[in-house]
ROGUKE-642317 format. One record per residue (C-alpha): x, y, z; residue in one letter. Coordinates in pm, 1 decimal, padded with zeros to 6 digits. Each point is the difference from the previous one (the first is absolute). Last residue first. Layout:
X  Y  Z  rest
X  Y  Z  A
...
END
This chain:
X  Y  Z  rest
04424.0  -09180.7  -02167.9  S
00331.7  00159.5  -00090.1  E
-00169.8  00220.6  -00263.6  R
-00261.5  00117.2  00247.1  A
00265.9  00079.8  00253.8  A
00185.8  00208.6  -00258.3  Q
-00322.0  00192.0  -00090.5  E
-00075.4  00066.1  00364.0  S
00351.6  00123.9  00057.3  K
-00026.3  00246.0  -00291.9  G
-00338.9  00133.3  00116.5  A
00149.6  00076.0  00335.7  G
00283.6  00194.4  -00165.9  V
-00243.9  00194.7  -00220.2  R
-00207.9  00080.5  00301.5  K
00298.5  00131.1  00185.3  V
00115.4  00207.5  -00298.6  R
-00346.4  00159.5  -00038.5  R
-00005.7  00096.5  00365.4  E
00341.7  00162.0  -00023.5  A
-00105.7  00202.8  -00311.6  A
-00294.5  00153.1  00185.4  P
-00339.1  -00095.6  -00136.5  R
-00155.3  00250.6  -00240.2  V
-00350.2  00112.5  00076.8  N
-00138.4  00181.2  -00303.5  H
-00278.4  00257.0  00041.9  V
-00157.6  00130.0  -00321.9  P
-00028.1  00377.3  -00042.3  P
-00349.1  00147.1  00033.7  P
-00202.9  00059.3  -00316.6  G
00115.3  00104.9  -00347.2  I
-00271.9  00256.6  -00062.7  L
-00039.1  00124.8  00355.8  Y
00375.0  00037.6  00046.1  N
00014.5  00193.2  -00327.3  T
-00277.6  00234.8  00109.3  A
00167.0  00059.9  00340.7  Y
00330.1  00082.1  -00165.4  M
-00175.1  00216.8  -00260.4  Q
-00159.9  00209.2  00272.5  G
00334.2  00053.1  00175.1  I
00172.8  00085.5  -00331.6  A
-00273.4  00252.5  -00080.7  W
00042.4  00173.2  00336.8  A
00376.9  00006.5  -00051.4  N
-00037.0  00154.2  -00347.2  S
-00248.5  00262.1  00134.6  V
00249.8  00097.8  00273.5  F
00292.6  00017.6  -00243.1  W
-00193.9  00224.7  -00238.6  Y
-00109.0  00229.7  00278.6  L
00357.9  00024.6  00128.4  A
00116.9  00096.2  -00345.3  V
-00274.1  00263.3  -00043.7  G
00071.2  00140.7  00347.5  A
00356.2  00075.7  -00106.9  P
00230.5  -00214.0  00220.5  F
00148.1  00167.3  00305.3  W
-00193.0  -00201.5  00257.8  L
00020.9  -00292.0  -00243.1  S
00352.6  -00084.0  00103.3  F
-00082.5  -00033.0  00366.1  I
-00306.2  -00215.3  -00077.4  I
00203.1  -00214.3  -00236.1  F
00257.8  -00066.8  00270.8  V
-00270.9  -00100.4  00245.0  L
-00155.2  -00231.1  -00254.1  P
00340.5  -00156.0  -00082.2  M
00102.0  -00085.7  00355.8  M
-00185.9  -00329.1  00011.0  M
00160.1  -00087.4  -00333.2  M
00342.1  00031.9  00159.4  M
-00094.7  -00244.8  00274.8  K
-00134.4  -00243.9  -00259.3  Q
00316.8  00032.8  -00204.7  Q
00206.5  -00103.8  00302.3  A
-00239.1  -00294.7  00056.0  P
00059.8  -00122.8  -00360.3  D
-00324.8  -00047.5  -00188.3  V
-00111.0  -00353.6  -00081.7  G
-00355.1  00049.6  00109.0  A
-00093.6  00361.4  00069.2  T
-00324.1  00032.6  -00198.9  P
-00128.5  00362.6  -00016.7  T
-00293.4  00074.4  00232.5  I
00196.6  00207.8  00250.9  W
00205.7  00169.9  -00266.8  Q
-00311.9  00139.4  -00163.5  Q
-00133.7  00117.9  00333.7  W
00328.7  00171.7  00083.8  I
00007.6  00171.8  -00342.0  Q
-00367.6  00092.8  00040.7  T
00087.1  00178.8  00325.8  A
00301.4  00172.9  -00157.6  G
-00208.2  00135.5  -00288.5  M
-00263.1  00117.9  00242.1  L
00266.1  00180.3  00199.3  V
00139.1  00160.8  -00315.8  P
-00352.8  00100.9  -00105.4  I
-00076.2  00174.8  00327.0  V
00329.0  00183.6  00031.7  Y
-00184.3  00325.6  00090.2  W
00185.6  00220.6  -00249.7  P
00000.2  -00276.1  -00263.2  D
00323.2  00067.4  -00191.7  P
-00009.3  00231.1  -00299.3  R
-00060.5  -00080.9  -00366.5  S
-00358.8  -00092.1  00075.5  L
-00077.4  00356.3  00109.0  D
-00306.9  00098.9  00200.6  H
-00020.8  -00311.5  00219.8  I
-00200.4  00097.9  00310.6  W
-00344.9  -00045.1  -00147.8  M
00039.5  -00229.4  -00298.3  I
00227.4  -00002.3  -00309.2  F
00142.8  00333.5  -00111.4  P
00237.8  00048.2  -00294.3  A
00265.0  00267.9  00070.8  G
00265.4  -00190.5  -00185.5  R
-00160.6  -00331.9  -00094.8  L
-00012.8  00092.8  -00371.7  E
00368.8  00078.5  00020.6  I
00075.2  -00372.9  -00001.4  S
00344.3  -00061.5  00152.5  V
-00065.1  -00211.9  00308.6  T
-00323.5  -00160.0  -00116.8  L
00146.8  -00118.7  -00329.4  L
00307.3  -00148.6  00167.7  S
-00220.8  -00205.9  00234.8  Y
-00206.8  -00117.8  -00300.2  F
00318.3  -00104.8  -00174.9  A
00118.5  -00183.0  00312.8  F
-00326.2  -00195.9  00014.8  L
00005.2  -00079.0  -00371.1  V
00363.2  -00114.0  00008.5  P
-00066.9  -00217.9  00309.3  M
-00288.6  -00199.4  -00142.7  T
00221.8  -00257.5  -00173.5  L
00184.3  -00051.4  00329.5  L
-00324.6  -00113.1  00160.8  M
-00063.6  -00264.3  -00266.5  P
00363.2  -00120.2  00034.8  L
00008.0  -00032.1  00375.9  C
-00246.3  -00283.3  00071.1  G
00079.0  -00182.9  -00322.3  S
00369.8  -00018.8  00086.4  A
-00028.6  -00312.7  00220.4  P
-00206.1  -00182.8  -00268.8  N
-00231.6  -00253.8  00152.8  V
-00159.6  -00292.9  -00183.3  G
-00012.6  -00224.6  00309.8  R
00230.2  -00272.0  -00143.9  E
00216.1  00254.1  -00177.1  R
00053.0  00200.5  00320.8  Y
00078.9  -00321.1  00194.8  L
00252.3  -00104.2  -00261.7  A
00160.4  00342.5  00020.9  M
00022.1  -00033.8  00377.3  L
00151.2  -00349.5  -00025.9  E
00261.0  00122.4  -00250.6  Q
00082.6  00292.8  00218.8  N
00055.8  -00224.2  00299.8  M
00208.0  -00238.1  -00210.4  K
00238.3  00289.9  -00074.3  Q
00095.3  -00000.2  00368.3  K
00167.0  -00338.8  -00052.6  A
00276.5  00186.8  -00183.6  P
00093.9  00173.1  00335.4  D
00086.2  00363.9  -00065.8  T
-00312.4  00128.2  00179.8  T
00088.2  -00204.1  00306.6  K
-00223.4  -00283.1  00102.3  L
-00180.7  00016.3  00337.4  K
-00324.6  00130.4  -00146.7  A
-00026.6  -00273.5  -00265.4  Y
-00288.7  -00188.6  00154.7  R
-00149.8  00325.7  00126.0  E
-00021.1  00142.5  -00355.1  Q
-00214.6  -00296.5  -00111.7  I
-00231.2  00046.2  00299.7  A
-00028.1  00372.4  -00079.3  K
-00108.3  -00078.8  -00356.0  A
-00260.8  -00241.1  00126.8  E
-00136.9  00254.2  00246.4  P
00016.8  00281.1  -00261.6  Q
-00202.4  -00193.7  -00254.3  I
-00330.8  00184.2  00064.7  A
00164.8  00342.2  00036.9  Q
00158.6  -00030.8  -00338.7  M
-00340.7  -00085.4  -00149.2  K
-00151.1  00303.3  00178.6  R
00278.4  00223.4  -00128.6  M
-00069.9  -00117.6  -00350.9  S
-00368.8  00079.1  00045.6  V
00093.8  00343.3  00138.1  V
00222.7  00071.3  -00301.3  S
-00265.3  -00115.3  -00241.8  K
-00251.6  00233.3  00161.3  H
00252.4  00287.1  -00023.3  R
00050.3  -00057.5  -00368.3  L
-00371.9  -00041.2  -00066.9  P
-00090.7  00317.8  00201.6  F
00246.9  00224.9  -00175.6  M
-00266.8  00156.8  -00220.8  M
-00212.6  00056.5  00307.0  A
00299.6  00161.8  00172.4  N
00037.5  00246.2  -00284.6  I
-00374.5  00081.3  -00011.0  I
-00014.7  00045.2  00377.4  V
00303.0  00235.0  -00006.5  T
-00159.1  00194.5  -00288.3  L
-00319.3  00045.0  00198.4  L
00175.7  00111.6  00318.6  V
00230.5  00237.5  -00192.4  I
-00306.1  00150.9  -00171.0  S
-00163.4  00038.7  00340.6  W
00294.0  00217.7  00105.0  G
00020.0  00172.4  -00337.2  Y
-00356.2  00132.8  00027.8  N
-00210.0  00084.4  -00307.4  G
-00125.3  -00354.8  -00037.5  V
-00058.9  -00005.7  -00378.8  F
00303.1  00194.9  -00123.3  G
00186.8  -00141.5  00298.5  N
-00022.2  -00341.2  -00162.6  I
00158.7  00130.7  -00317.2  W
00274.0  00181.4  00192.9  N
00084.8  -00320.7  00188.2  L
-00001.2  -00198.3  -00328.8  T
00232.9  00251.5  -00164.1  R
00243.7  -00016.6  00288.9  Q
-00017.9  -00380.4  00011.2  L
00082.5  -00011.7  -00371.1  P
00298.0  00225.8  00063.7  V
00125.0  -00181.7  00309.6  V
00046.3  -00331.9  -00177.4  I
00260.1  00117.4  -00257.8  V
00141.4  00231.2  00267.0  A
00098.9  -00297.8  00217.6  F
00366.7  00102.5  00038.2  I
-00085.5  00333.0  00165.3  G
-00293.3  00228.0  -00076.1  Y
00209.5  00315.6  00030.1  D
-00197.1  00240.0  -00218.4  I
00257.2  00177.7  -00214.4  A
-00039.9  -00289.3  -00242.6  R
-00333.7  00158.8  -00098.9  V
00201.9  00263.5  -00196.3  L
00092.0  -00260.6  -00259.9  D
-00342.9  00029.3  -00163.0  R
00017.9  00378.6  -00023.9  D
-00278.3  00250.2  00077.8  V
-00294.8  -00242.0  -00021.4  A
00196.5  -00264.7  00198.0  A
00067.7  00259.2  00268.9  L
-00371.2  00077.2  00039.1  L
-00098.4  -00366.3  -00001.0  D
00259.5  -00089.7  00267.6  F
-00043.0  00298.6  00231.0  D
00329.4  00129.4  00129.6  K
-00141.3  00342.2  00068.6  P
00113.7  00329.6  -00159.0  G
00274.3  00204.7  -00155.6  A
00070.6  -00108.4  -00361.8  F
00234.6  00213.4  -00209.0  F
00049.4  00027.6  -00374.4  R
00316.8  00167.9  -00116.5  L
00063.4  00229.5  -00297.9  T
00354.0  00143.8  -00033.1  S
00136.5  -00344.5  -00099.0  D
00370.3  -00036.5  00069.0  A
-00094.7  -00072.6  00357.3  S
00111.5  00132.9  00336.6  M
-00201.5  -00132.3  00291.8  V
-00040.1  00122.1  00355.8  S
-00067.1  -00151.7  00338.9  W
-00064.1  00086.0  00366.8  A
-00072.7  -00300.5  00223.0  I
-00187.2  00032.6  00329.0  L
00086.6  -00108.6  00352.9  D
-00224.7  00118.3  00281.8  R
00148.1  00119.7  00330.7  A
-00114.8  -00166.5  00318.5  E
-00277.9  00119.2  00223.6  E
00074.5  00122.1  00351.2  T
-00164.6  00336.3  -00056.9  T
00096.3  00356.0  00105.5  G
00086.4  00118.0  -00348.3  A
-00161.0  -00196.5  -00285.1  P
00209.2  -00286.9  -00125.9  P
00290.7  00055.1  -00237.1  P
-00034.5  -00115.1  -00361.3  V
00308.2  -00189.9  -00108.0  S
00093.6  -00000.9  -00368.6  V
00173.9  -00281.5  -00183.3  P
00133.5  00093.3  -00345.3  R
-00063.7  -00169.0  -00331.8  F
00144.5  00106.7  -00333.5  V
-00116.5  -00154.9  -00329.0  A
00199.1  00036.8  -00317.9  T
-00181.2  -00070.2  -00327.7  A
-00010.0  -00203.8  -00317.5  P
-00376.2  -00041.2  -00054.1  G
-00233.2  00206.7  00222.7  P
-00267.2  -00268.1  -00044.0  A
-00224.5  00098.4  00290.8  I
00120.4  00241.6  00268.7  A
-00121.0  -00128.9  00332.2  V
-00184.0  00100.9  00314.3  V
-00138.3  -00291.6  00203.6  L
-00268.9  -00084.5  00250.2  F
-00107.4  -00292.4  00224.4  Y
00304.6  -00143.8  00183.1  H
00242.8  00271.6  -00107.2  D
00125.6  00106.2  -00337.9  D
00270.8  00213.3  -00161.9  V
00095.1  00055.2  -00359.2  G
00116.2  -00171.4  -00319.2  V
-00184.6  -00155.2  -00293.1  Y
00098.5  -00193.8  -00309.1  E
00355.6  00103.9  00072.8  F
00294.5  00001.7  -00234.5  T
00295.5  00036.5  00232.5  G
00171.0  00208.5  00264.6  E
-00041.5  -00013.0  00376.5  H
00123.1  00251.1  00255.6  V
-00076.3  -00046.7  00372.6  G
00244.9  -00276.4  00085.1  K
00101.0  -00056.0  00359.8  E
-00260.4  00223.3  00162.1  A
-00252.8  -00138.6  -00246.8  L
00052.5  -00349.2  00131.4  A
-00055.9  00109.4  00362.5  A
-00312.3  00199.7  -00081.0  K
-00163.2  -00285.7  -00194.9  D
00050.6  -00079.7  -00362.6  F
-00230.5  -00211.1  -00218.6  R
00089.0  -00152.6  -00336.1  E
-00246.7  -00138.0  -00251.0  L
00130.7  -00204.1  -00294.5  E
-00149.1  -00016.6  -00347.5  G
00299.8  00169.9  -00152.4  N
-00043.8  00304.7  00226.8  T
-00236.5  00089.6  00281.1  Y
00137.7  00220.5  00276.2  L
-00157.7  00092.8  00334.7  L
00140.5  00189.4  00301.7  G
-00157.4  -00042.5  00338.8  G
-00271.6  00141.4  00226.6  A
-00133.7  -00201.7  00289.8  G
-00138.5  -00350.4  00010.3  R
-00308.6  -00087.7  00207.0  I
00018.2  -00348.7  00152.2  W
00170.4  00138.4  00306.3  R
-00333.4  00147.2  00099.9  S
-00153.9  00325.5  00113.0  F
00279.2  00226.4  -00110.8  Q
-00243.8  00232.6  -00175.1  G
00000.7  00045.3  -00373.1  V
-00113.3  00357.6  -00070.9  G
00326.5  00096.8  -00169.0  N
00256.1  -00254.7  -00127.7  G
-00041.4  00141.0  -00350.2  V
00269.0  00217.0  -00163.0  A
00285.2  00229.4  00110.8  P
00125.8  00203.0  -00298.5  G
-00149.7  -00037.4  -00345.8  W
00300.6  00125.8  -00186.2  E
00028.8  00015.8  -00375.3  V
00361.3  00007.6  -00112.1  A
00109.4  00259.9  -00250.6  V
00195.8  00014.3  -00323.7  E
00027.0  00352.8  -00132.8  V
-00065.5  00076.0  -00367.9  P
00198.9  00292.2  -00141.0  R
-00186.2  00315.9  -00099.6  G
00174.5  00222.8  00253.7  N
-00098.2  -00252.0  00265.6  E
-00278.0  -00238.5  -00085.7  T
-00247.9  -00208.7  00190.4  V
-00295.0  -00193.8  -00141.3  T
-00211.8  -00208.0  00237.2  S
-00283.9  -00246.2  -00060.3  R
-00209.0  -00170.3  00266.3  F
-00279.7  -00254.0  -00045.6  T
-00216.6  -00070.6  00304.3  L
-00176.3  -00317.4  00106.7  G
-00219.9  -00070.8  00296.1  Y
-00300.7  -00096.9  -00210.1  S
-00327.1  00130.0  -00127.7  T
00077.0  00355.7  -00120.6  P
00364.4  -00054.5  -00104.6  E
00203.5  00307.8  00079.5  L
00224.3  00166.4  -00260.9  R
00280.9  00212.5  00132.2  F
00230.3  00215.8  -00218.1  E
00308.3  00183.3  00119.7  K
00184.3  00257.9  -00220.1  V
00336.1  00147.3  00102.3  A
00227.0  00274.6  -00135.1  S
00328.2  00125.0  00149.3  V
00166.4  00257.6  -00224.1  G
00111.6  00239.5  00269.8  A
-00288.9  00233.5  -00093.1  S
-00256.8  -00236.4  00144.0  N
-00252.7  -00256.6  -00123.3  R
-00271.7  -00195.1  00174.5  Y
-00287.8  -00207.5  -00128.3  E
-00271.7  -00216.8  00158.2  F
-00243.8  -00211.0  -00199.1  T
-00281.7  -00188.1  00165.9  L
-00178.0  -00251.1  -00217.4  L
-00315.0  -00171.8  00123.7  T
-00096.5  -00339.3  -00145.4  G
-00375.5  -00003.2  -00005.5  E
-00267.0  00009.0  00269.2  D
00198.5  00214.3  00242.7  V
-00223.0  00130.1  00275.9  I
-00014.2  00373.6  00074.8  A
00153.7  00096.5  -00336.6  P
00371.9  00064.7  -00044.1  P
00137.8  00356.6  -00036.2  P
00097.2  00087.7  -00358.2  P
00347.9  -00103.4  -00120.1  S
00299.7  00237.5  00017.2  E
00036.6  -00004.8  00375.4  L
00303.0  00227.5  00056.6  A
00285.7  -00134.7  00205.7  Y
00124.9  00162.0  00318.7  L
00368.4  -00100.6  00026.4  A
00129.1  -00196.4  00299.5  D
00040.9  -00348.9  -00147.6  N
00137.3  00088.2  -00344.8  L
00217.6  00281.5  00136.3  T
00162.6  -00210.0  00271.6  A
00078.3  -00276.8  -00250.2  T
00144.5  00252.0  -00250.2  V
00226.7  00131.7  00273.6  A
00099.6  -00351.0  00101.5  E
00111.4  -00089.6  -00354.5  N
-00023.2  -00376.9  -00042.9  D
-00377.8  00027.5  -00016.0  A
-00266.6  -00104.9  00246.7  R
-00368.4  00050.2  -00066.1  L
-00281.9  -00002.3  00257.1  S
-00283.6  -00212.2  -00123.7  F
-00110.4  -00106.1  00350.9  P
00101.6  00238.0  00278.7  L
00364.5  00010.2  00105.8  P
00092.7  -00055.4  00366.5  Q
00085.6  00239.0  00285.8  S
-00277.6  00253.2  00024.2  D
-00257.2  -00216.9  -00181.9  A
00046.7  -00280.4  00256.1  L
-00348.9  00020.1  00156.0  E
-00147.7  -00030.7  -00349.1  T
00135.6  -00348.7  -00044.8  A
-00208.6  -00061.3  -00313.7  V
-00212.1  -00318.2  -00013.1  L
-00287.0  00144.1  00209.0  E
-00283.8  -00236.4  00092.1  L
-00343.5  00161.6  00006.9  P
-00088.6  00074.7  00365.4  E
-00111.0  -00248.6  00268.7  G
00279.7  00095.6  00235.7  R
00189.8  -00324.3  -00049.6  D
-00005.2  00055.4  -00377.4  D
-00295.7  -00056.5  -00234.3  M
-00013.3  -00155.5  -00344.9  Y
-00268.0  00087.0  -00253.9  H
00095.9  00364.0  -00060.7  K
00371.5  -00056.0  -00044.2  L
00180.7  00327.8  00074.8  R
00290.4  00136.5  -00206.2  W
00128.9  00329.3  00140.7  S
00268.4  00254.8  -00095.4  K
00088.2  -00107.6  -00349.9  L
00247.4  00229.9  -00169.1  R
00004.8  00293.5  -00238.1  A
00315.7  00135.2  00172.6  G
-00212.6  00243.4  00191.3  R
-00318.4  -00031.7  -00202.6  N
-00139.5  -00238.7  00258.7  T
-00203.2  -00307.3  -00085.4  F
-00268.8  -00156.5  00212.6  V
-00158.8  -00336.5  -00077.5  A
-00317.8  -00165.7  00125.7  S
-00008.6  -00349.2  -00152.7  V
-00252.6  -00271.1  -00090.0  D
-00273.8  00158.2  -00210.6  Q
00231.2  00280.2  -00095.1  T
00044.5  00335.5  00179.8  E
00272.7  00253.7  -00083.6  V
00104.2  00289.8  00220.7  R
00241.9  00267.4  -00126.7  I
00188.5  00180.7  00274.6  E
00147.9  00348.7  -00007.3  R
00327.5  00179.9  00038.3  E
00014.4  00359.1  -00115.3  A
00196.4  00184.6  -00271.1  T
-00057.3  -00237.3  -00290.6  E
00215.1  -00139.9  -00271.5  G
00141.3  00072.2  -00346.8  V
00280.9  00262.0  -00025.5  L
00114.8  -00018.0  00358.5  T
00319.9  00201.8  00065.6  T
00346.6  -00146.5  00040.8  A
00233.4  00279.9  00122.2  S
-00034.0  -00116.9  00360.6  P
00150.2  -00336.3  -00091.0  A
-00212.0  -00284.2  00127.8  P
00077.2  -00109.4  00356.8  D
00281.4  -00242.2  00059.4  P
-00065.6  -00359.5  00102.6  A
00190.9  -00078.0  00319.1  A
-00264.9  -00214.8  00157.7  A
-00021.0  -00219.5  -00310.3  S
-00332.9  -00176.5  -00002.8  T
-00162.4  00308.4  -00155.8  D
-00245.8  00191.7  00214.9  P
-00365.3  -00094.8  00033.4  A
-00192.7  00319.8  00057.3  R
-00326.1  00016.0  00187.8  T
00143.2  00075.9  00343.0  S
00233.8  00262.7  -00150.4  S
-00295.0  00221.5  -00078.0  S
-00179.3  00127.2  -00306.6  S
-00367.8  00065.1  00058.0  P
-00232.7  -00225.0  -00191.8  A
-00215.7  00114.2  -00287.6  P
-00272.2  -00218.1  -00142.6  E
-00023.7  -00205.3  -00315.5  A
-00284.2  -00248.0  -00019.9  G
-00180.2  -00225.8  00238.1  V
-00115.9  00155.0  00326.5  A
-00363.1  -00087.7  -00057.9  A
00089.9  -00360.3  -00067.9  A
00162.1  -00023.8  00337.8  S
00367.3  -00028.2  00070.5  P
00114.3  -00256.6  00258.4  A
00140.6  00160.3  00310.6  P
00370.5  00100.4  00005.1  A
00215.3  -00227.8  00203.1  S
00015.1  -00119.2  00356.0  P
00293.4  -00230.9  00067.8  V
-00090.6  -00366.9  00030.9  A
00196.8  -00205.3  00243.1  T
-00082.2  -00363.6  -00047.1  P
00365.8  -00094.5  -00039.6  D
00090.0  -00181.2  -00320.7  A
00046.2  -00371.0  00012.5  P
00291.9  -00185.2  00155.8  P
00247.2  -00152.1  -00245.4  P
-00041.9  -00360.2  -00114.2  M
00243.6  -00254.7  00142.5  I
-00103.7  -00023.7  00363.3  V
-00377.9  00041.2  00038.0  A
-00120.8  -00074.6  -00349.7  Q
00241.0  -00286.7  -00062.6  W
-00052.2  -00125.9  00359.8  L
-00376.9  -00001.5  -00057.3  Y
00017.6  -00182.8  -00332.5  L
00240.6  -00256.9  00143.8  V
-00231.9  -00055.7  00294.6  L
-00289.7  -00034.5  -00242.5  F
00186.3  -00274.4  -00184.5  A
00096.0  -00166.2  00329.9  L
-00363.0  -00014.7  00106.5  F
-00110.6  -00136.3  -00333.5  V
00263.6  -00271.0  00013.7  A
-00100.1  -00086.8  00357.6  L
-00359.4  -00024.8  -00111.8  L
00108.5  -00238.2  -00276.0  V
00203.0  -00201.3  00254.1  R
-00308.0  -00019.5  00222.9  R
-00198.9  -00145.4  -00290.4  E
00265.1  -00272.4  -00030.2  M
END
């Protein structure tokens, strides 16, 4: 029965692997295009930047006409410049050309080059819109809004923002086009509130706010367990995700959204509570550097048009506590799977343990030990039940042999089941008691697995020596090999009585299959599985010590019993005759 449980676990992991490897889209390519270095505190403030085509983000329409030559600037500036803003968590760079966001770097999260992670696709500024570009129905107005040099009406920001900073940009020309853009950055979060007012000859102009390509940067293609960029909608309590293929079929979505945007495995950029709105998603392919064999990266460009001119954006990590503080429903963007109700307490417990230990690798070890210790009674009961089943296997096999020649449809075959059930009752054995306790532990084990594959806390978290990132596979494959060795050991000491020979052969292959799978597992997952196996081995020996060796029952063959019964019958008849 224990082997059947292991078979069920194996098949469950096989389904998970096939789902990730076949059904889910491949992750983003690890190519990381160099971008502007992170701004320093000394460089904070307004500074001039030469105007060049490389810093401009043209309108999405390639045929957009230039502004009319007769339109002169009434409110604006004559030179392009950058405005740098530093908060505790973000380094942001705005440009007065179009009053748009040019860079949004996360200080506490590094990319593959060890630099603060950039959430703006700066390498696509020549061909794709920068965040907070505006799109109107009139292409000429769109070109003017995104190419004009706005005047910064608010004072330059301080070196480090300690209160909500308000940046106000304004532009107005003689053709009657007027635009005001306001940005308010939150000092201790990854939030930003944006407000736009656009008029043409005094009439309001409806505009869509474009973010352009978002996230998907700095996430190397080091594992199939890492999900690339995709569209995200949350409406009426339901979360919808869209990959590249789905967005190619339907890129426009209308509705009343609680939030809308783009996310990848660890980060997201969303507009929160835009209300009735229209969201447009568009796949974007980032070509690899020239002269390399790397594949192109797939990003998602998106925009939102809302009746509300004031929108709140979040561009940062998918950290549970952080998202819950911003908006309770925003935590659903973290893909915890069907066991989310179990994953969340495990997540909080892991973070609590790490607060004392200071190393997520050892925190995983301790939490795994705690979970397995709590499951000790269930597993102990399962082993005891298996031992009882093992003790009666000779008798059960003898009963099955007496009916081996009967067909399954033969009514006399039912007597075999009746005799087996009578034997179980007589010995106090429940055939399901070996599997049921183990099945009760499965949700917790799968929830812990889900936690370790999506938790952003493990991204970049070191463990020991050669393991510098628990979210990536073990570069030396030490932990996967140890996991496979303990899997073989555990299988070697597991009772095999009553298991079908075909199942036994399959079980012998399981450790090898798990080793192959675990080569691409995040190191944190392989570590958890190794510690669980080691605990199971120790518990097996402890249980065997507590309950003692299994009793040995010598059951006489059925033919021998029949002969003796016949002999006994003749003796009894002879005695009666005498």
